[in-house]
N, CA, C and O atoms as a Tinker XYZ file with bonds, in Angstrom:
   348  protein
     1  N    -57.547000   -3.184000   15.296000    73     2
     2  CA   -56.435000   -2.573000   14.427000    64     1     3
     3  C    -55.232000   -2.734000   15.394000    63     2     4     5
     4  O    -55.386000   -2.650000   16.613000    81     3
     5  N    -54.089000   -2.957000   14.842000    73     3     6
     6  CA   -52.822000   -3.307000   15.488000    64     5     7
     7  C    -51.778000   -3.284000   14.850000    63     6     8     9
     8  O    -51.757000   -3.592000   13.658000    81     7
     9  N    -50.659000   -2.898000   15.549000    73     7    10
    10  CA   -49.297000   -2.701000   15.002000    64     9    11
    11  C    -48.899000   -4.201000   14.295000    63    10    12    13
    12  O    -48.398000   -4.277000   13.173000    81    11
    13  N    -49.169000   -5.223000   15.036000    73    11    14
    14  CA   -48.889000   -6.673000   14.303000    64    13    15
    15  C    -49.561000   -6.750000   12.927000    63    14    16    17
    16  O    -49.138000   -7.431000   11.993000    81    15
    17  N    -50.667000   -5.969000   12.905000    73    15    18
    18  CA   -51.400000   -6.498000   11.480000    64    17    19
    19  C    -50.955000   -5.288000   10.388000    63    18    20    21
    20  O    -51.197000   -5.410000    9.187000    81    19
    21  N    -50.298000   -4.145000   10.935000    73    19    22
    22  CA   -49.711000   -3.374000   10.057000    64    21    23
    23  C    -48.443000   -3.752000    9.396000    63    22    24    25
    24  O    -48.050000   -3.453000    8.269000    81    23
    25  N    -47.741000   -4.637000   10.535000    73    23    26
    26  CA   -46.605000   -5.132000   10.147000    64    25    27
    27  C    -46.788000   -6.229000    8.992000    63    26    28    29
    28  O    -46.100000   -6.271000    7.972000    81    27
    29  N    -47.764000   -7.053000    9.298000    73    27    30
    30  CA   -48.139000   -8.100000    8.449000    64    29    31
    31  C    -48.509000   -7.739000    7.108000    63    30    32    33
    32  O    -48.181000   -8.391000    6.117000    81    31
    33  N    -49.228000   -6.644000    7.093000    73    31    34
    34  CA   -49.500000   -5.783000    5.877000    64    33    35
    35  C    -48.298000   -5.417000    4.711000    63    34    36    37
    36  O    -48.199000   -5.810000    3.549000    81    35
    37  N    -47.502000   -4.576000    5.445000    73    35    38
    38  CA   -46.112000   -4.278000    4.812000    64    37    39
    39  C    -45.394000   -5.739000    4.547000    63    38    40    41
    40  O    -44.935000   -5.817000    3.407000    81    39
    41  N    -45.223000   -6.782000    5.271000    73    39    42
    42  CA   -44.400000   -7.879000    4.847000    64    41    43
    43  C    -45.077000   -8.269000    3.533000    63    42    44    45
    44  O    -44.370000   -8.374000    2.531000    81    43
    45  N    -46.498000   -8.511000    3.453000    73    43    46
    46  CA   -47.211000   -9.139000    2.581000    64    45    47
    47  C    -46.969000   -7.895000    1.134000    63    46    48    49
    48  O    -46.693000   -8.386000    0.039000    81    47
    49  N    -47.045000   -6.957000    1.206000    73    47    50
    50  CA   -46.749000   -5.798000    0.535000    64    49    51
    51  C    -45.224000   -5.728000   -0.306000    63    50    52    53
    52  O    -44.998000   -5.307000   -1.441000    81    51
    53  N    -44.431000   -6.221000    0.556000    73    51    54
    54  CA   -43.146000   -6.514000   -0.141000    64    53    55
    55  C    -42.860000   -7.732000   -0.706000    63    54    56    57
    56  O    -41.984000   -7.780000   -1.569000    81    55
    57  N    -43.374000   -8.605000   -0.412000    73    55    58
    58  CA   -43.419000  -10.375000   -0.815000    64    57    59
    59  C    -43.969000  -10.181000   -2.081000    63    58    60    61
    60  O    -43.389000  -10.701000   -3.034000    81    59
    61  N    -44.991000   -9.523000   -2.271000    73    59    62
    62  CA   -46.237000   -9.717000   -3.329000    64    61    63
    63  C    -46.494000   -8.354000   -3.998000    63    62    64    65
    64  O    -47.220000   -7.412000   -3.682000    81    63
    65  N    -45.412000   -8.624000   -5.327000    73    63    66
    66  CA   -45.536000   -7.327000   -6.096000    64    65    67
    67  C    -47.340000   -7.000000   -6.712000    63    66    68    69
    68  O    -48.042000   -5.989000   -6.712000    81    67
    69  N    -47.506000   -8.078000   -7.069000    73    67    70
    70  CA   -48.907000   -7.884000   -7.579000    64    69    71
    71  C    -49.813000   -7.292000   -6.709000    63    70    72    73
    72  O    -50.719000   -6.602000   -7.176000    81    71
    73  N    -49.683000   -7.491000   -5.291000    73    71    74
    74  CA   -50.669000   -6.644000   -4.297000    64    73    75
    75  C    -50.411000   -5.117000   -4.287000    63    74    76    77
    76  O    -51.285000   -4.277000   -4.074000    81    75
    77  N    -49.052000   -4.844000   -4.554000    73    75    78
    78  CA   -48.619000   -3.146000   -4.571000    64    77    79
    79  C    -49.130000   -2.703000   -5.889000    63    78    80    81
    80  O    -49.865000   -1.716000   -5.926000    81    79
    81  N    -48.870000   -3.223000   -6.782000    73    79    82
    82  CA   -49.326000   -2.821000   -8.133000    64    81    83
    83  C    -51.030000   -2.700000   -8.206000    63    82    84    85
    84  O    -51.609000   -1.913000   -8.956000    81    83
    85  N    -51.540000   -3.407000   -7.505000    73    83    86
    86  CA   -53.010000   -3.229000   -7.696000    64    85    87
    87  C    -53.692000   -2.156000   -6.406000    63    86    88    89
    88  O    -54.807000   -1.637000   -6.463000    81    87
    89  N    -52.885000   -2.034000   -5.491000    73    87    90
    90  CA   -53.319000   -1.169000   -4.636000    64    89    91
    91  C    -52.783000    0.056000   -5.025000    63    90    92    93
    92  O    -53.487000    1.006000   -4.680000    81    91
    93  N    -51.565000    0.403000   -5.752000    73    91    94
    94  CA   -51.084000    1.595000   -6.472000    64    93    95
    95  C    -52.134000    1.952000   -7.688000    63    94    96    97
    96  O    -52.386000    3.136000   -7.911000    81    95
    97  N    -52.594000    1.165000   -8.280000    73    95    98
    98  CA   -53.481000    1.356000   -9.540000    64    97    99
    99  C    -54.765000    1.864000   -8.755000    63    98   100   101
   100  O    -55.245000    2.953000   -9.071000    81    99
   101  N    -55.248000    1.218000   -7.892000    73    99   102
   102  CA   -56.553000    1.861000   -7.226000    64   101   103
   103  C    -56.438000    2.997000   -6.647000    63   102   104   105
   104  O    -57.446000    3.702000   -6.611000    81   103
   105  N    -55.136000    3.511000   -6.011000    73   103   106
   106  CA   -54.775000    4.695000   -5.343000    64   105   107
   107  C    -54.630000    5.731000   -6.520000    63   106   108   109
   108  O    -54.640000    6.948000   -6.338000    81   107
   109  N    -54.552000    5.386000   -7.215000    73   107   110
   110  CA   -54.279000    6.445000   -8.773000    64   109   111
   111  C    -55.499000    6.699000   -9.402000    63   110   112   113
   112  O    -55.700000    7.797000   -9.922000    81   111
   113  N    -56.474000    5.666000   -9.418000    73   111   114
   114  CA   -57.915000    6.149000   -9.697000    64   113   115
   115  C    -58.595000    6.826000   -8.587000    63   114   116   117
   116  O    -59.369000    7.706000   -8.962000    81   115
   117  N    -58.524000    6.678000   -7.522000    73   115   118
   118  CA   -59.197000    7.333000   -6.532000    64   117   119
   119  C    -58.828000    8.813000   -6.582000    63   118   120   121
   120  O    -59.599000    9.772000   -6.549000    81   119
   121  N    -57.383000    8.809000   -6.674000    73   119   122
   122  CA   -56.873000   10.296000   -6.691000    64   121   123
   123  C    -57.229000   11.263000   -7.975000    63   122   124   125
   124  O    -57.252000   12.492000   -7.907000    81   123
   125  N    -57.497000   10.508000   -9.128000    73   123   126
   126  CA   -57.888000   11.254000  -10.018000    64   125   127
   127  C    -59.651000   11.456000  -10.012000    63   126   128   129
   128  O    -60.169000   12.459000  -10.503000    81   127
   129  N    -60.384000   10.437000   -9.433000    73   127   130
   130  CA   -61.693000   10.928000   -9.060000    64   129   131
   131  C    -61.785000   12.100000   -8.223000    63   130   132   133
   132  O    -62.431000   13.090000   -8.568000    81   131
   133  N    -60.945000   11.987000   -6.763000    73   131   134
   134  CA   -61.204000   13.270000   -5.807000    64   133   135
   135  C    -60.652000   14.534000   -6.372000    63   134   136   137
   136  O    -61.149000   15.577000   -5.947000    81   135
   137  N    -59.643000   14.613000   -7.320000    73   135   138
   138  CA   -59.265000   15.464000   -8.456000    64   137   139
   139  C    -60.258000   16.137000   -9.001000    63   138   140   141
   140  O    -60.331000   17.344000   -8.768000    81   139
   141  N    -61.220000   15.507000   -9.831000    73   139   142
   142  CA   -62.430000   15.542000  -10.444000    64   141   143
   143  C    -63.382000   16.401000   -9.791000    63   142   144   145
   144  O    -63.811000   17.493000  -10.165000    81   143
   145  N    -63.666000   15.676000   -8.665000    73   143   146
   146  CA   -64.747000   16.086000   -7.793000    64   145   147
   147  C    -64.401000   17.520000   -7.286000    63   146   148   149
   148  O    -65.242000   18.387000   -7.048000    81   147
   149  N    -62.965000   17.665000   -7.145000    73   147   150
   150  CA   -62.658000   19.141000   -6.607000    64   149   151
   151  C    -62.850000   19.978000   -7.898000    63   150   152   153
   152  O    -62.454000   21.127000   -7.700000    81   151
   153  N    -63.300000   19.800000   -9.093000    73   151   154
   154  CA   -63.578000   20.706000  -10.003000    64   153   155
   155  C    -62.390000   20.968000  -10.961000    63   154   156   157
   156  O    -62.328000   22.054000  -11.536000    81   155
   157  N    -61.297000   19.871000  -11.188000    73   155   158
   158  CA   -60.265000   19.872000  -11.776000    64   157   159
   159  C    -60.163000   18.894000  -13.012000    63   158   160   161
   160  O    -60.418000   17.747000  -12.645000    81   159
   161  N    -59.879000   18.977000  -14.331000    73   159   162
   162  CA   -59.947000   18.119000  -15.430000    64   161   163
   163  C    -58.330000   18.114000  -15.744000    63   162   164   165
   164  O    -57.802000   19.196000  -16.003000    81   163
   165  N    -57.717000   17.187000  -15.729000    73   163   166
   166  CA   -56.492000   16.879000  -16.723000    64   165   167
   167  C    -56.144000   15.704000  -16.710000    63   166   168   169
   168  O    -56.676000   14.908000  -15.936000    81   167
   169  N    -55.191000   15.350000  -17.550000    73   167   170
   170  CA   -54.578000   14.149000  -17.558000    64   169   171
   171  C    -53.298000   13.841000  -16.743000    63   170   172   173
   172  O    -52.623000   14.799000  -16.366000    81   171
   173  N    -52.957000   12.733000  -16.478000    73   171   174
   174  CA   -51.776000   12.178000  -15.656000    64   173   175
   175  C    -50.372000   13.084000  -16.580000    63   174   176   177
   176  O    -49.488000   13.704000  -15.988000    81   175
   177  N    -50.440000   12.993000  -17.650000    73   175   178
   178  CA   -49.119000   13.706000  -18.624000    64   177   179
   179  C    -49.223000   15.187000  -18.252000    63   178   180   181
   180  O    -48.185000   15.842000  -18.161000    81   179
   181  N    -50.509000   15.800000  -18.014000    73   179   182
   182  CA   -50.503000   17.282000  -17.808000    64   181   183
   183  C    -50.172000   17.642000  -16.521000    63   182   184   185
   184  O    -49.674000   18.731000  -16.235000    81   183
   185  N    -50.491000   16.562000  -15.550000    73   183   186
   186  CA   -50.371000   16.654000  -14.047000    64   185   187
   187  C    -48.737000   16.723000  -14.109000    63   186   188   189
   188  O    -48.237000   17.738000  -13.625000    81   187
   189  N    -47.950000   15.839000  -14.604000    73   187   190
   190  CA   -46.398000   15.560000  -14.628000    64   189   191
   191  C    -45.848000   16.893000  -15.254000    63   190   192   193
   192  O    -44.866000   17.443000  -14.757000    81   191
   193  N    -46.525000   17.425000  -16.401000    73   191   194
   194  CA   -45.931000   18.953000  -16.924000    64   193   195
   195  C    -46.130000   19.885000  -16.096000    63   194   196   197
   196  O    -45.358000   20.843000  -16.135000    81   195
   197  N    -46.980000   19.872000  -15.331000    73   195   198
   198  CA   -47.172000   21.079000  -14.504000    64   197   199
   199  C    -46.118000   20.790000  -13.243000    63   198   200   201
   200  O    -45.447000   21.793000  -12.997000    81   199
   201  N    -45.871000   19.846000  -12.538000    73   199   202
   202  CA   -45.038000   19.365000  -11.440000    64   201   203
   203  C    -43.714000   19.690000  -11.912000    63   202   204   205
   204  O    -42.905000   20.165000  -11.114000    81   203
   205  N    -43.385000   19.481000  -13.165000    73   203   206
   206  CA   -42.177000   19.519000  -13.597000    64   205   207
   207  C    -41.501000   21.096000  -13.632000    63   206   208   209
   208  O    -40.327000   21.421000  -13.805000    81   207
   209  N    -42.615000   21.872000  -13.416000    73   207   210
   210  CA   -42.236000   23.449000  -13.581000    64   209   211
   211  C    -41.945000   23.863000  -12.300000    63   210   212   213
   212  O    -41.621000   25.045000  -12.178000    81   211
   213  N    -41.995000   23.010000  -11.091000    73   211   214
   214  CA   -42.189000   23.438000   -9.789000    64   213   215
   215  C    -40.885000   23.107000   -9.392000    63   214   216   217
   216  O    -40.413000   22.073000   -9.865000    81   215
   217  N    -40.060000   23.921000   -8.450000    73   215   218
   218  CA   -38.790000   23.543000   -7.849000    64   217   219
   219  C    -39.066000   22.610000   -6.902000    63   218   220   221
   220  O    -40.092000   22.427000   -6.248000    81   219
   221  N    -37.755000   21.897000   -6.911000    73   219   222
   222  CA   -37.785000   20.560000   -6.079000    64   221   223
   223  C    -38.300000   20.687000   -4.328000    63   222   224   225
   224  O    -37.710000   21.474000   -3.588000    81   223
   225  N    -39.127000   20.060000   -3.959000    73   223   226
   226  CA   -39.505000   20.276000   -2.517000    64   225   227
   227  C    -41.111000   21.517000   -2.727000    63   226   228   229
   228  O    -41.821000   21.831000   -1.772000    81   227
   229  N    -41.261000   21.846000   -3.699000    73   227   230
   230  CA   -42.164000   22.986000   -3.497000    64   229   231
   231  C    -43.787000   22.297000   -3.214000    63   230   232   233
   232  O    -44.783000   22.921000   -2.850000    81   231
   233  N    -43.694000   21.068000   -3.461000    73   231   234
   234  CA   -44.887000   20.380000   -3.014000    64   233   235
   235  C    -45.243000   19.943000   -1.137000    63   234   236   237
   236  O    -46.237000   19.728000   -0.443000    81   235
   237  N    -43.997000   19.989000   -0.991000    73   235   238
   238  CA   -43.698000   19.452000    0.427000    64   237   239
   239  C    -44.661000   18.455000    0.801000    63   238   240   241
   240  O    -44.932000   17.639000   -0.080000    81   239
   241  N    -45.181000   18.347000    1.800000    73   239   242
   242  CA   -45.965000   17.032000    2.653000    64   241   243
   243  C    -46.733000   16.327000    1.599000    63   242   244   245
   244  O    -46.750000   15.096000    1.632000    81   243
   245  N    -47.490000   17.083000    0.492000    73   243   246
   246  CA   -48.389000   16.235000   -0.233000    64   245   247
   247  C    -47.674000   15.819000   -1.330000    63   246   248   249
   248  O    -48.409000   15.376000   -2.212000    81   247
   249  N    -46.413000   15.801000   -1.610000    73   247   250
   250  CA   -45.920000   15.268000   -2.644000    64   249   251
   251  C    -45.974000   13.864000   -2.784000    63   250   252   253
   252  O    -45.746000   13.344000   -3.877000    81   251
   253  N    -46.312000   13.069000   -1.579000    73   251   254
   254  CA   -46.397000   11.582000   -1.608000    64   253   255
   255  C    -47.911000   11.490000   -2.481000    63   254   256   257
   256  O    -48.116000   10.756000   -3.448000    81   255
   257  N    -48.734000   12.292000   -1.956000    73   255   258
   258  CA   -50.052000   12.019000   -2.639000    64   257   259
   259  C    -50.276000   12.273000   -4.243000    63   258   260   261
   260  O    -51.252000   11.920000   -4.905000    81   259
   261  N    -49.098000   12.989000   -4.696000    73   259   262
   262  CA   -49.099000   13.354000   -6.099000    64   261   263
   263  C    -48.014000   12.801000   -6.536000    63   262   264   265
   264  O    -47.606000   13.493000   -7.469000    81   263
   265  N    -47.181000   11.720000   -6.310000    73   263   266
   266  CA   -46.026000   11.221000   -6.977000    64   265   267
   267  C    -46.907000    9.881000   -8.072000    63   266   268   269
   268  O    -48.057000    9.494000   -7.866000    81   267
   269  N    -46.150000    9.471000   -9.008000    73   267   270
   270  CA   -46.388000    8.385000   -9.779000    64   269   271
   271  C    -46.313000    7.429000   -9.111000    63   270   272   273
   272  O    -45.368000    7.352000   -8.326000    81   271
   273  N    -47.268000    6.381000   -9.188000    73   271   274
   274  CA   -47.216000    5.319000   -8.469000    64   273   275
   275  C    -47.200000    4.211000   -9.822000    63   274   276   277
   276  O    -47.696000    4.443000  -10.925000    81   275
   277  N    -46.528000    3.026000   -9.426000    73   275   278
   278  CA   -46.383000    1.879000  -10.275000    64   277   279
   279  C    -47.692000    1.130000  -10.526000    63   278   280   281
   280  O    -48.260000    0.465000   -9.660000    81   279
   281  N    -48.142000    1.299000  -11.834000    73   279   282
   282  CA   -49.201000    0.500000  -12.249000    64   281   283
   283  C    -49.119000   -0.195000  -13.442000    63   282   284   285
   284  O    -48.093000   -0.030000  -14.102000    81   283
   285  N    -50.186000   -1.120000  -13.963000    73   283   286
   286  CA   -49.722000   -1.933000  -15.108000    64   285   287
   287  C    -49.801000   -1.013000  -16.312000    63   286   288   289
   288  O    -49.484000   -1.550000  -17.373000    81   287
   289  N    -50.172000    0.314000  -16.370000    73   287   290
   290  CA   -50.065000    1.150000  -17.356000    64   289   291
   291  C    -48.986000    1.523000  -17.978000    63   290   292   293
   292  O    -48.413000    2.425000  -17.367000    81   291
   293  N    -48.411000    1.166000  -19.051000    73   291   294
   294  CA   -46.731000    1.226000  -19.482000    64   293   295
   295  C    -46.339000    2.938000  -19.565000    63   294   296   297
   296  O    -45.197000    3.373000  -19.417000    81   295
   297  N    -47.515000    3.750000  -19.827000    73   295   298
   298  CA   -47.123000    5.102000  -19.560000    64   297   299
   299  C    -46.551000    5.645000  -18.309000    63   298   300   301
   300  O    -45.770000    6.593000  -18.231000    81   299
   301  N    -47.084000    4.853000  -17.229000    73   299   302
   302  CA   -46.637000    5.552000  -15.805000    64   301   303
   303  C    -46.049000    4.286000  -15.155000    63   302   304   305
   304  O    -46.209000    4.266000  -13.935000    81   303
   305  N    -45.568000    3.491000  -15.545000    73   303   306
   306  CA   -45.115000    2.282000  -14.600000    64   305   307
   307  C    -43.610000    2.363000  -13.932000    63   306   308   309
   308  O    -42.583000    2.571000  -14.578000    81   307
   309  N    -43.671000    2.198000  -12.801000    73   307   310
   310  CA   -42.234000    1.972000  -12.260000    64   309   311
   311  C    -41.456000    3.278000  -11.814000    63   310   312   313
   312  O    -40.228000    3.301000  -11.728000    81   311
   313  N    -42.196000    4.265000  -11.563000    73   311   314
   314  CA   -41.511000    5.531000  -10.970000    64   313   315
   315  C    -42.166000    6.066000  -10.014000    63   314   316   317
   316  O    -43.391000    6.151000  -10.108000    81   315
   317  N    -41.397000    6.605000   -8.739000    73   315   318
   318  CA   -42.378000    6.822000   -7.799000    64   317   319
   319  C    -41.436000    8.208000   -7.076000    63   318   320   321
   320  O    -40.205000    8.197000   -7.098000    81   319
   321  N    -41.982000    8.989000   -6.654000    73   319   322
   322  CA   -41.342000   10.051000   -5.846000    64   321   323
   323  C    -40.552000    9.887000   -4.567000    63   322   324   325
   324  O    -40.782000    8.813000   -4.010000    81   323
   325  N    -39.952000   10.428000   -4.147000    73   323   326
   326  CA   -38.870000   10.344000   -3.063000    64   325   327
   327  C    -39.614000   10.139000   -1.802000    63   326   328   329
   328  O    -39.144000    9.335000   -0.997000    81   327
   329  N    -40.750000   10.781000   -1.516000    73   327   330
   330  CA   -41.968000   10.544000   -0.454000    64   329   331
   331  C    -42.943000    9.526000   -0.740000    63   330   332   333
   332  O    -44.009000    9.529000   -0.124000    81   331
   333  N    -42.710000    8.733000   -1.533000    73   331   334
   334  CA   -43.881000    7.590000   -2.292000    64   333   335
   335  C    -44.402000    6.840000   -1.444000    63   334   336   337
   336  O    -43.927000    6.565000   -0.342000    81   335
   337  N    -45.573000    6.399000   -1.973000    73   335   338
   338  CA   -46.734000    5.593000   -1.240000    64   337   339
   339  C    -46.257000    4.455000   -0.488000    63   338   340   341
   340  O    -46.696000    4.223000    0.639000    81   339
   341  N    -45.275000    3.642000   -1.114000    73   339   342
   342  CA   -44.774000    2.220000   -1.010000    64   341   343
   343  C    -43.262000    2.295000   -0.595000    63   342   344   345
   344  O    -42.704000    1.207000   -0.453000    81   343
   345  N    -42.559000    3.379000   -0.392000    73   343   346
   346  CA   -41.122000    3.079000    0.235000    64   345   347
   347  C    -41.338000    2.615000    1.485000    63   346   348
   348  O    -40.386000    2.303000    2.201000    81   347
């Protein structure tokens, strides 16, 4: 592991949109898998509805984990929270 490797990754991520979309899609799948393993069952739409009822900043440091990530799914493409994963 090295700082130069992390920088190369970020350079590639910024240069190759497909890489970012693929990683975001895999992260979204893993997020739902972990939520289900924790005993919860809901759709992305239901999660967004529940989040919309919260006051801004209510999720604090976990907001990035719960932000919408860009995927090839037209229903959830192109939006990411302020603390998003790929900012």
